[in-house]
C-alpha positions in Angstrom: 21.2 18.7 -14.1 20.1 15.1 -13.4 22.3 13.7 -16.2 25.3 15.4 -14.8 24.8 14.1 -11.3 23.8 10.6 -12.2 20.6 8.6 -11.7 21.5 5.5 -9.8 19.0 6.4 -7.1 16.2 5.6 -9.6 17.7 2.1 -10.1 17.1 1.6 -6.4 13.6 3.0 -6.8 13.1 0.4 -9.5 14.0 -2.4 -7.1 11.4 -1.4 -4.5 8.9 -0.9 -7.3 9.2 -4.5 -8.3 9.2 -5.7 -4.6 5.9 -3.8 -4.1 4.5 -5.3 -7.3 5.2 -8.8 -6.1 3.9 -7.9 -2.6 0.5 -7.0 -4.0 0.4 -9.8 -6.6 0.7 -12.3 -3.7 -2.0 -10.7 -1.6 -4.4 -10.2 -4.5 -4.5 -13.8 -5.6 -7.2 -14.9 -3.2 -9.7 -12.2 -4.2 -9.7 -13.6 -7.7 -10.2 -17.1 -6.4 -13.2 -16.2 -4.2 -15.8 -17.7 -6.5 -13.7 -20.9 -7.0 -13.0 -21.4 -3.3 -16.6 -20.6 -2.5 -17.6 -23.5 -4.7 -14.9 -26.0 -3.7 -14.9 -25.2 0.1 -18.5 -24.0 0.5 -17.5 -20.6 1.8 -20.0 -17.7 2.3 -19.3 -14.0 2.6 -18.6 -14.3 6.3 -16.0 -17.0 5.8 -14.3 -14.9 3.2 -14.4 -11.9 5.5 -12.8 -14.0 8.3 -10.0 -15.0 6.1 -9.5 -11.4 5.0 -9.6 -10.3 8.7 -6.9 -12.8 9.6 -4.6 -11.2 7.0 -5.4 -7.7 8.1 -4.9 -8.4 11.8 -1.6 -10.1 11.3 -0.6 -7.4 8.8 -1.3 -4.8 11.5 0.8 -6.6 14.1 3.5 -7.3 11.5 3.7 -3.6 10.6 4.3 -2.6 14.2 7.1 -5.1 14.5 8.5 -4.8 11.0 9.2 -1.0 11.3 11.2 -1.6 14.5 13.0 -4.6 13.1 14.0 -2.9 9.9 15.3 0.1 11.8 17.4 -2.3 13.8 18.6 -4.6 11.0 19.0 -2.0 8.4 17.2 -1.8 5.1 19.1 -4.4 3.1 18.8 -7.3 5.6 15.3 -6.3 6.8 13.9 -6.2 3.3 15.6 -9.5 2.3 14.1 -11.3 5.3 10.7 -9.9 4.8 10.6 -10.8 1.1 11.9 -14.3 1.6 9.4 -15.1 4.3 6.4 -13.7 2.6 7.2 -15.6 -0.6 7.3 -18.8 1.5 4.0 -17.9 3.0 2.4 -17.2 -0.4 3.5 -20.7 -1.6 2.1 -22.2 1.6 -1.4 -21.3 0.6 -1.3 -24.3 -1.7 -1.3 -26.5 1.3 -4.6 -25.1 2.8 -7.8 -27.1 2.4 -10.2 -25.3 4.8 -11.2 -21.9 6.0 -8.9 -22.4 9.0 -6.0 -23.5 6.8 -6.4 -20.4 4.7 -6.6 -18.3 7.9 -3.3 -19.7 9.0 -1.7 -19.1 5.6 -3.1 -15.5 5.4 -1.8 -14.8 8.9 1.7 -15.9 7.9 1.4 -13.8 4.8 0.2 -10.7 6.6 3.0 -10.9 9.2 5.7 -11.1 6.6 4.3 -8.8 3.9 4.2 -6.1 6.5 7.9 -5.5 6.0 7.5 -4.1 2.5 6.4 -0.6 3.1 8.5 0.3 6.2 11.5 -1.0 4.2 10.5 0.8 1.0 9.9 4.2 2.8 13.2 3.9 4.6 14.9 3.2 1.3 13.4 6.3 -0.2 14.5 8.4 2.9 18.0 7.1 2.5 18.3 7.5 -1.3 16.3 10.7 -2.2 16.3 14.3 -1.2 13.0 15.6 0.3 11.8 17.3 -2.9 11.9 14.0 -4.8 10.6 11.6 -2.1 6.9 11.9 -3.1 7.7 11.2 -6.7 9.9 8.2 -5.8 7.2 7.0 -3.4 4.6 7.4 -6.1 6.7 5.3 -8.5 7.4 2.5 -6.2 3.8 2.6 -4.8 2.5 2.2 -8.3 3.9 -1.3 -8.0 0.8 -2.0 -5.9 -1.3 -1.2 -9.0 0.9 -3.3 -11.3 0.6 -6.2 -9.0 -3.2 -5.8 -9.0 -3.2 -5.6 -12.8 -1.0 -8.7 -13.3 -3.2 -10.7 -10.9 -6.4 -10.7 -12.9 -4.5 -11.2 -16.1 -2.7 -14.3 -14.9 -4.5 -15.9 -11.9 -7.8 -16.9 -13.6 -5.8 -18.4 -16.5 -3.5 -20.4 -14.2 -6.4 -21.6 -12.1 -8.4 -22.6 -15.1 -5.5 -24.7 -16.7 -3.5 -25.9 -13.8 -5.7 -25.6 -10.7 -5.9 -22.9 -8.0 -3.0 -24.3 -5.9 -0.6 -23.5 -8.7 -1.6 -19.9 -8.7 -0.2 -19.5 -5.2 3.0 -21.6 -6.0 3.9 -19.7 -9.2 3.2 -16.2 -7.8 5.0 -17.0 -4.5 8.2 -18.2 -6.2 8.6 -14.8 -8.1 9.7 -13.2 -4.8 12.9 -15.3 -4.7 13.9 -14.0 -8.1 13.7 -10.4 -6.8 15.6 -11.4 -3.7 18.6 -12.4 -5.8 18.8 -8.9 -7.4 18.2 -7.1 -4.1 21.1 -8.8 -2.3 23.4 -8.3 -5.3 22.6 -4.6 -6.0 21.5 -2.8 -2.8 23.8 -0.8 -0.5 23.3 2.4 1.4 24.5 5.6 -0.5 27.6 5.9 1.5 28.7 2.4 0.7 27.7 2.4 -3.0 30.4 2.1 -5.6 28.1 3.1 -8.4 27.1 6.4 -6.9 29.0 9.5 -8.0 30.0 12.1 -5.5 27.7 14.6 -7.3 24.7 12.4 -6.9 25.6 11.6 -3.3 25.7 15.3 -2.5 22.4 15.9 -4.4 20.7 13.1 -2.3 21.8 14.9 0.9 21.3 18.5 -0.5 18.4 19.2 1.8 19.4 16.8 4.6 19.2 18.4 8.0 19.7 15.1 9.9 21.8 15.4 13.1 25.2 13.9 12.9 25.9 10.5 14.6 27.9 12.3 17.3 24.9 14.6 18.2 22.6 11.6 18.2 24.7 9.9 20.8 25.2 13.2 22.7 21.5 14.0 22.9 20.5 10.5 23.9 17.2 10.5 22.1 15.8 7.0 21.5 12.7 6.7 19.4 10.8 4.0 21.3 7.1 3.4 20.5 6.0 5.3 23.5 8.3 8.2 22.6 6.9 8.3 19.0 3.3 8.1 20.2 3.9 11.2 22.3 4.2 13.3 19.1 1.2 14.8 17.3 3.0 14.2 14.0 2.8 10.4 14.7 -0.9 10.6 15.3 -1.5 12.8 12.2 0.2 10.1 10.1 -1.5 7.2 11.9 -5.0 8.6 11.8 -4.6 9.5 8.1 -3.7 5.9 7.5 -6.5 4.6 9.7 -9.2 6.4 7.7 -7.9 5.9 4.2 -6.0 2.5 4.0 -9.2 0.5 4.4 -10.6 2.0 1.2 -7.7 0.4 -0.8 -8.3 -2.9 1.0 -11.9 -2.7 -0.1 -11.0 -2.2 -3.7 -8.4 -5.0 -3.6 -10.5 -7.7 -1.9 -14.0 -6.8 -3.1 -13.8 -5.4 -6.6 -14.0 -8.8 -8.3 -17.1 -9.6 -6.1 -18.7 -6.3 -7.0 -18.3 -7.1 -10.7 -19.7 -10.6 -10.2 -22.6 -9.4 -8.0 -23.6 -6.4 -10.1 -22.7 -7.6 -13.7 -22.4 -11.4 -13.3 -18.8 -11.5 -14.4 -16.8 -14.5 -13.3 -13.3 -16.0 -13.8 -11.4 -14.6 -16.8 -14.3 -12.2 -17.5 -13.3 -9.9 -14.6 -9.7 -9.6 -15.9 -10.2 -6.6 -18.2 -12.3 -4.3 -15.9 -10.1 -5.1 -12.8 -7.0 -4.4 -14.9 -8.5 -1.2 -16.2 -9.2 0.1 -12.6 -5.6 -0.5 -11.6 -4.1 0.8 -14.8 -5.9 4.1 -14.1 -4.7 4.0 -10.5 -1.1 3.6 -11.7 -1.3 6.9 -13.4 -2.6 8.5 -10.3 0.2 7.1 -8.2 3.0 8.7 -10.3 1.1 11.9 -11.0 0.3 12.2 -7.2 4.0 12.2 -6.5 4.8 14.6 -9.3 2.4 17.4 -8.2 4.1 18.3 -4.9 7.5 18.0 -6.5 6.4 20.6 -9.1 5.0 22.9 -6.4 8.2 22.6 -4.3 10.2 23.6 -7.4 8.0 26.6 -7.6 9.3 27.6 -4.1 6.3 26.4 -2.2 7.1 25.2 1.4 7.2 21.4 1.3 4.4 21.1 3.9 2.1 23.4 1.9 2.8 21.6 -1.4 2.1 18.2 0.2 -1.1 19.2 2.0 -2.5 21.1 -1.0 -1.9 18.1 -3.2 -3.6 15.8 -0.7 -6.6 18.1 -0.5 -6.9 17.9 -4.3 -6.8 14.2 -4.3 -9.4 14.0 -1.5 -11.9 15.9 -3.8 -11.1 13.8 -6.8 -12.4 10.7 -4.9 -15.9 12.2 -4.6 -17.4 11.0 -7.9 -17.4 7.5 -6.6 -20.6 8.4 -4.8 -22.3 8.1 -8.2 -20.7 4.7 -9.2 -23.9 2.8 -8.7 -26.0 5.2 -10.8 -23.5 5.4 -13.6 -23.0 1.7 -13.5 -26.8 1.2 -14.1 -26.2 3.1 -17.4 -23.1 1.2 -18.5 -20.7 -1.0 -16.5 -17.7 0.8 -17.9 -18.8 4.1 -16.4 -18.7 2.5 -13.0 -15.3 1.0 -13.8 -14.0 4.4 -14.8 -15.3 6.2 -11.7 -13.8 3.5 -9.4 -10.6 3.7 -11.4 -10.4 7.5 -10.8 -11.1 7.0 -7.1 -8.4 4.3 -6.9 -6.0 6.7 -8.7 -6.8 9.4 -6.2 -6.1 7.0 -3.4 -2.7 6.1 -4.8 -1.9 9.8 -5.2 -2.9 10.4 -1.6 -0.9 7.3 -0.5 2.3 8.5 -2.2 2.1 11.7 -0.2 0.9 10.4 3.2 3.8 8.0 3.2 6.2 10.8 2.4 4.9 12.8 5.4 6.6 10.3 7.7 10.0 11.0 6.2 9.2 14.7 6.1 8.4 14.8 9.9 10.8 12.3 11.4 14.6 11.6 11.3 15.6 8.8 9.0 16.4 6.5 12.0 12.8 6.6 13.1 11.1 6.4 9.7 10.7 2.7 9.6 9.1 2.6 13.1 6.7 5.5 12.3 5.7 3.9 9.0 5.1 0.7 10.9 2.9 2.4 13.4 0.9 4.2 10.7 0.6 1.0 8.7 -0.7 -0.8 11.8 -3.4 1.8 12.2 -4.3 1.4 8.6 -4.7 -2.3 8.9 -6.8 -1.9 12.1 -9.0 0.4 10.1 -9.4 -2.3 7.5 -10.3 -4.8 10.2 -13.0 -2.5 11.7 -14.4 -1.9 8.2 -14.6 -5.7 7.7 -16.2 -6.3 11.1 -18.6 -3.4 11.3 -19.6 -3.0 7.7 -18.6 -5.8 5.3 -19.2 -8.8 7.4 -22.6 -7.7 8.7 -23.7 -5.4 5.8 -22.8 -7.7 2.9 -24.2 -10.8 4.5 -27.5 -9.1 5.4 -28.1 -7.4 2.0 -27.1 -10.5 0.0 -29.6 -12.6 2.1 -32.4 -10.3 0.9 -31.1 -10.0 -2.6 -30.2 -6.3 -2.3 -26.4 -6.4 -2.5 -26.3 -3.2 -4.6 -27.5 -1.3 -1.5 -24.5 -2.6 0.5 -22.1 -1.4 -2.2 -23.8 2.0 -2.4 -23.1 2.4 1.4 -19.5 1.4 0.9 -19.0 3.9 -1.9 -20.3 6.7 0.4 -17.7 5.6 2.9 -15.0 5.6 0.2 -16.0 9.1 -0.9 -15.9 10.8 2.5 -12.9 9.1 4.1 -10.2 11.3 2.6 -11.6 14.7 3.4 -12.2 13.6 7.0 -8.6 12.4 7.2 -7.2 15.6 5.7 -9.1 17.8 8.2 -7.7 15.7 11.2 -4.2 15.7 9.8 -4.3 19.5 9.3 -5.5 20.0 12.8 -2.8 17.8 14.4 0.1 18.9 12.2 -0.7 22.1 10.4 2.9 22.7 9.1 4.2 19.2 9.4 7.1 20.4 11.6 10.0 18.0 11.8 10.6 16.2 15.1 13.9 17.3 16.5 
């Protein structure tokens, strides 16, 4: 069937996959330079946490604004502006020479990188029928893993041979290459000359969006206050609040965990970090495939989505034993963390899709932005209440392994709590009319 209707929608999915890859490559660079910057600029864990918080806070603000801006500008222009500005911000890190300078650079990067996910989710809502959205989201979201894989394989090498400033310059410039292809190739389905009528009809086969005339007639405007009045918005936002910080933790602290526990530095962390994110890539795509399979078996979409998310929440639980397994062999800890990261990406592919399941396309960018903002705020709270105090204290008494054990307990429990709250707020994920 797919061959007869065409597959151009997957080309569009490929574009947002590469954008997400670049997005995560740019933000992951600093975690791999933590040891270098600690030596050159005399940072401690609190300084690093402050720089991390600057990114998360600006990212939270940026998400709230980006969703609204992208809904106003449209996907093509909104995505283009976001990518161009975040690429400039990434290059700008090379000019920083202090904690404050890096804070400014990370603030600029957070504000601009925030445009990626609202634009990507809006693109999926425009280009895919509901039954394929989780798979498409899982595929483009796996770009986050690929970016996190490419980073440890390239950043330490560039830093070693050319200096840490060039890592930011080289990775930042890649975004402009993507921007050329985006501007050349992207249109909405109705304006695309490469889309067959059969594929256009397939994309809209389960589309129950109101017509433009009825939108004007009913006068509904999805302002932030209006969106926040819906339980569906809070289900999405609280789910992100509780689970997004776990991914932030992996992204920013995994190299430090390997150094603190197993004394790996520089290029030595490349293979275990790349292994974790390779495993998580499989989880991202598989996580999108499972609900599509269940929907094809005539499960209601909400039941397929929530059952899948519950499975992923249980798959995270073995991370509780990461410390114990790591004491036997480091690679057992790497494997368990990789499986937990894979479960997170599977969860993420589905929670993103719930926004397009529950809201009209014209509101998806704004809802995604609100949820993303809550996710970033959760990351900030985790840094302020746990990492900044916990890590500094336990490192000062030479018991950093205890701090990581506490963090792994947090990682293991967050998803089940999020699932219960989401189920309570939106048991059938009814679409806002």
